[in-house]
C-alpha positions, 0 to 999 in steps of 0.5 A: 499500499502506497505510503504518503505523508501524515498530514496529506493523510488525514486532510484527504480523509477528513476536513482539515486542510494539510497546514491544519493538520500539520497544527493537529499532529504538532499539538499531540493530537495525532496517533499512529499506532497508539503512540503520539507522533509529532514529526511532520514528515512522518509517512503512513498507510492505512496499514497503520491505525491512526487516530486523530484526538482519540478517533479513528481515521477511516478511508474515505470512499465515494466522492461528490463533485460540485459546479460554482461560477466564480466571480471576478474578484474572488480567489481560488484559495482557502485563504489570503494573507492580504485578506482578499475575497477567496470562494470559501467565502461565497461558498456554504461552509459545508464545502469548505473541505472541496479541492478545486480542480484547478484555478481562475485568477482574480480576475477571471470568472466562470465555470470551476470544479470543486470535489471532496476527492483529491484523486478525481481533482488531480484526474481531472485537473491534470487530464486533456478535457477540453476546457472553452473560455471567452477571451477579450483582447484590448487589439487585433487577432493578428494572422501570427496569432491564429498561426500560433493557436493552429501550430501552436507555440513555444516561449522561451520567456514567457513571463508576460501574462503571468504572474509577477511571483511566477517561477515560471519562465518558458512553456510550450503551448500546444494548438488550440483544439478549436477556435472562432473569432467573434469580433475583431477590431484594433480596440478589444476583440473578442474570440472563443478558444477550446484548449485541453492543457491547464498550464499556469496562466495559458491564455494571458501568457499566449496573447502577452506574448503579442503584446496584448492584454486580457481584459476579460476570461470565462470559462464557460465549460470543462469537459462535459459539464456547462456552466450553461445559466448558473448565476456568479456565485451560486453552485450546484451539484453535478447531475446524473448524466455528469457523474456518469462521464465522470465514472467513464473518464475515470475508468479510462484514466486508469486503464491507461495509466493504472493509478490516478495520481493525488493531487496537492492543495497547492497545485497551480495549474489551470490558473487561467 
């Protein structure tokens, strides 16, 4: 059975975050095989008997997924040291332990999936499911842009459009799955794009290379899940058809890779 750090084991099977689990461990609230453990580097599996506050920790089975319409001006983060609003300030408290499937940055909006299973989150985040966005830029969509959309692009310096604190310097952009120009003029242009990657601020970096800024970005679908008429700041659970499609996708991933990797809370993919 695969070993993992004790804090990750706790966070994946309870409502506690990894940081909160660290505090419980340091406070002597966690036992492994009857012995209090305060070493944060401890590795465990479910062959070990793990107790949290005197209660046995059991492996979590099953999962649920919600669709959230992220608003502009919200961070996809548990908390912010600058006091900015996060999605968890808007969502009901019962979803506080759910993990997001990728991220949308502070200025972006649209469809965001959240799930209480880290392995499901990882499968969705790192898979090749198509994501559809409406993008508005402050300039024209040029032939050079279209060529890069069609053929792909490698940038040694892909920092423009990225977060100022990002350590990512270069980026390889695959050809877009599809795109449709809705409006094209020298002041502002709008384009609908479909991609099947989830790289950090991929679209902002792509257009930044051509010296234009993304002024509006909205994700409207992820795989077979559509935002539909869901209003900003609202959420809904997956319906039966969406769960069926997800189960089929997870089976495909397992057959292809043998297992599904586990996501970390700090994963930054898909931060458009």
